[in-house]
C-alpha positions in Angstrom: 0.1 0.1 0.1 1.3 3.4 -0.8 1.1 6.1 2.0 0.7 9.7 1.1 2.8 12.9 2.3 1.7 16.5 1.6 4.0 18.5 -0.3 2.6 22.1 -0.3 5.0 23.7 -2.7 7.0 22.6 -5.5 10.2 24.0 -4.4 9.8 21.9 -0.9 12.4 19.3 -0.1 10.5 18.2 2.7 6.7 16.9 2.9 4.5 16.1 5.9 3.1 12.4 6.0 -0.7 11.9 6.3 -0.3 8.8 8.4 2.4 7.0 10.4 5.1 5.5 8.1 7.4 2.6 8.8 10.7 1.7 7.3 10.0 0.4 3.7 6.8 2.0 3.2 6.3 3.6 -0.2 5.8 6.9 0.0 3.7 9.4 -2.7 4.2 13.2 -2.2 3.4 15.3 -5.2 5.3 14.1 -8.1 7.8 12.2 -5.9 7.8 8.6 -4.9 10.2 7.4 -2.1 10.8 4.8 0.4 10.7 5.5 4.0 14.2 4.9 5.9 12.7 5.1 9.6 9.6 5.3 11.3 7.7 8.6 10.9 4.9 9.9 13.0 1.8 11.1 11.4 2.2 15.2 10.9 6.2 15.1 10.7 8.1 15.9 7.8 10.0 13.3 5.3 12.8 14.3 3.3 12.0 14.2 -0.4 15.6 14.3 -1.5 19.0 14.1 0.1 19.5 17.3 1.9 23.1 18.5 2.6 24.1 19.7 5.9 24.1 23.4 6.0 21.3 23.5 3.2 17.9 25.0 4.1 14.9 22.7 4.7 12.1 24.2 2.7 8.3 23.8 3.7 5.5 25.7 2.3 7.8 27.2 0.0 9.9 29.0 2.8 13.1 27.9 4.7 12.0 26.5 8.1 15.6 25.4 9.4 19.0 24.3 8.2 20.3 20.6 8.0 22.4 20.3 10.9 23.7 17.1 9.2 23.3 15.2 5.9 19.7 14.0 5.9 19.1 11.4 3.5 15.7 10.9 1.3 13.1 9.1 3.1 14.5 10.1 6.5 12.4 11.8 9.3 13.3 15.4 9.2 12.9 17.0 12.9 14.8 18.8 15.5 17.5 16.0 15.8 18.7 17.0 12.0 17.3 20.6 11.8 18.7 23.5 13.3 16.5 26.6 14.3 16.8 29.6 12.2 14.3 31.4 13.7 16.8 34.2 14.7 18.7 34.4 11.5 14.9 34.9 9.7 14.2 37.7 12.3 17.3 39.6 11.6 16.9 39.1 7.8 13.3 40.4 8.0 14.1 43.4 10.1 17.1 44.3 7.9 14.7 44.1 4.8 12.0 46.3 6.8 14.6 49.1 7.8 15.5 49.2 4.1 12.0 49.5 3.1 11.5 52.5 5.6 14.2 54.6 3.9 
């Protein structure tokens, strides 16, 4: 049985699994078909492709974090392998706002 994951934007490199998955389960997400490498609970993210360490994790078409290690396609994407970039994004958006106000 093929399980589903939700990929919102064509540029996303992660999708949200719509049901619990186990290693070896085949996952369909948008135009991608991949195999889960580990258990992933419903509502959590799965990597749609290999994401090298330091690269942005993209969900909903926007960066939500930075890979803290290499993440293999089909792997669980969560706090164990994603660095929080909230502060970095806040600084970027603040700088952009200040430039607009000039």
